[in-house]
N, C-alpha and C positions, 0 to 999 in steps of 0.2 A: 933637722926637719922643722922643729918648732920655730927656729930663727927665720927660716925661709918663709914659713906661713905668716909669721908676724910682719915680715917685710912686705909680703904681698898685700896684707890687710892695710898696712900703713900707706902703701902706694895707692891703693884703691880709695882710701879715705881722702888722701891728698888730692886725687883726681876729682872726687866728688866736690870737695870744698872749692877746688879750682874753677868749678862751673857755676858756683854761686856768687852773686854780686849784690851789693847794697849801695846806698847813697854814700857810704864811707869810701867807696872806690872812686869818688869824684871830688874835685876841689874847685872852689870858685876862682875864676881867673878873669883877667881883662878880656873884653870882647875883641876877638881878632878882626883885623881889617881884611876884607876880601883881597886875595892876591898877595898877602903878606907871608913872611916865612912861617909865622905861627899857623896861618890858615892852611898853607901847603902841608904842614906837619899833620894837621888834622885830616886833610884830604887823603894823605898816604897811610893813615893808621887803619888799614883795612881789617885788622884784628880787633878793632874796638867799635863794633857796631852793636848797639843795644836797643832794647825796647822797654817801655814802661807799661805797667798795668796797675790798676787800682782795685784792690780786693780787701774786703772786710776792714776798711779804714786804713789800709797800709799801701804804700807805694812800693811795688815790686819791680825788680830789675832782672831782665833776662837777656841772654845772647840773641841777637837778631838772626832770624833764619830767612835766607833769601828764597823766594818762591815766585814762579812765573804764573801762578794761577790762584784764583779764589773761587769758592763754590757757595751756592745758596740752594738749599733744599726746597723743592716744591712738592705738591701733593703727588704728582705722577712722575716725578723725575727731579732733575737738578739743573740749575744754571751754572755754567762754568765760564768764568772770565779769564782771559789769557792776556798777559802782558809780556811780550818778548822784546821790549824796548824798540830799537830801530829796526828789528826784524819782524815787527807787526804784532797783531793780536786780534782778539775778537770776542764776541759774546756767543756762547754755544748753549744748546739745550740737549741734555742727554736723558731720554725717557727711560723709565724703569722697564717698560716693555720693549725688548730688543727687536721685536718684529714690527714695531711702528715704523711706517715708511713715508709719512706725510705730515707736515706742519704748515701753518700759514703765518706770515709776518706782515702785519698791517694789510691783510687781505690778499697778499701775494703768496703764491705757492713757494714754499721754502726751497724747492729745487732751483728756483730762479734767483735766489739770493747769492750774489757773487761778491768776493772780496774786492774792496776798493783798491786802487793803486796805492801802494805804501800802506796797506791796511791788512792784507792777508798775511798768513804765516809764511815767512821766507826762511824757514829752517829745514834742514834735511830730514828725510823720513826716519832716520835713525834717532832723532831727538825724542826723548821719552814723552814729550807732550802729545805726540801723535797717538800714542797708546792710550793716554788719558781721554783723548777726544774720539776714540773709536765708537762708532754707532751714535754719534752726536750730530746735531744739525746746527749749521751756522745761522744765527739770527741777525748779527750785525758785525761788520768788521771794524777794526780800530782797537787800540790798546785799552784794556779794562783793568783798573786797579781795585775798584770797590763795587760790591753789590750788597745793598743794605736796605733795611726797613726804616722808614721815617715818616712820621705823621700819617700812619696807617696806610702807607703806600710803599711800593718797591722801586728802588732807584739804582741807577748805574752811574758811576763816575769814572772817568778815564781821561788819559791824555798822554802827551809825549814831550819830553825835554831832551832834544838831541840836535847838535849843530845849530842851525838857524831856526829850528822848530821849537816852540815852547808855548803850548796851550792845552786846553782840555774842554770837556763838556760834561753836562749832567743830563741824563735821560730818565724818563719815567717808564716803568714796565708794567703791563697788565697781561695776565694770562687767563684764558678761558678755554679749557680743554686743550685742543691741539692748535689753538690760535694765540698768537702773541701780538701785542700792540705796544710799539715803542715810539715815544714822542720826545722830541728834543725840548729841554726846558731852559737851559742856561749855557752860554759859552763862557769859558774861563780864559783869561789872558795869561795864565801861568799853569803849568802842569801840576795836578794834584799828586802828593807824595804820601801823606798820612792824614788820617782823619778820625774824628770821634763824634758821636751823637750824645748830647747832654741837654736835658731839660728842653726838649723840642727845638734844639738848635744844632746845626752842623758846624763843627770847628775843624777847619781844613788848613793843614800845612802844605804849602806848595813848594816847588823846587827852590823858590827864592822869596817866599812871603807867607802871610797868614791872613785868613779871612774867616768871618762868621756869617752863616746864613740862618735866618729865622724860618719858621714853618711856611711863610709865604715866599721864600727864596729871596727876600731882601738881603742885600749883601753889605756887610760892614768890613772894610779893609782895616786890618790892624797893623800889618807891616808890608812894605814893598821893598824889593831889592835888599833883603836882609843878609847878614853875613853867612847864614847856613846854605846859601846858594852854592851848589857844587859839593855839599857835604851829605846829601842824600837823607832827608828826614825819614825816620822809620816808625815813629809812633806819636800819637797825641793823647794826653791824659788831661781831663778837665775836672778839677775839684770844684772850682767856682770861677767866676770871671776874674778874680784876683789871683788865682793860682792855677796857671795853665803850664803844662810841660810839653816840650817838643824834643824828642831825642833825634840824634843824627850822628854821623860818623865822628868818633872822638869825644863825644860828650852830650850835653843837653842844655836847653835853655828853659828858664822859669820866668814867666812874665805875668803882668797885670794887664789885661786887655782894655781896661778902662782908662788908665793913665799911661799905658805903654811902657811902663818901667820894666826893664829886662835884666836878667842876670845870666851869666854863662858859667857852666861847670864843666871842667875838663876831666876826662878819664885819666887816672893816675898811671 
């Protein structure tokens, strides 16, 4: 009995350690050429999706968790951003008051807000996302990856990279009671994939590039058509402009945005 108990404890401890990662689980490697055998090996390593976070002066590594939604809490409810890839998405508002039956979007009755073609949710009613969206209002259709505060305002960023489509947009959101005002600010020529806000700047990894936006939304392109296109960036961590991290399937990149010097680290 004692031997069995010890074995169960050992297995449990081993499982827990198996879920912990560190920078020691990566090794610096030559930057793979897009479409090469090394690149395809990364693309197929679906068990090696990680995210980074920076906490108390330490860079922490976690297993990436795929999610089709993001949420942002408001005073009287919450915004829900949905990204189902090629099956559509949207920005929704879910009030705390389940009896609320009317909202306005840019002065239009919310009941008249209809999904755009290739913008509404094209998933079966059995999909769990429909339960999440119960009693919510559609504010705007289109894939939503991020809802975030920046420069004392609320923003939405979204887009799609699929087949011949690869672009995105940034919108500003204002909420006054039951009224929402959504204004388009910037069109992106590459779909956003991961982002971080640091020192009043947005740092955005796209499906195949990286750019920085200042508080006036002036854009500085750091990389275009970079090797992580098709490797699905999962997180951005900014220590400073000389130490920026982007994680993606199979590893991560560390680079200096000033001189564009970049290093690639592959998951062991």
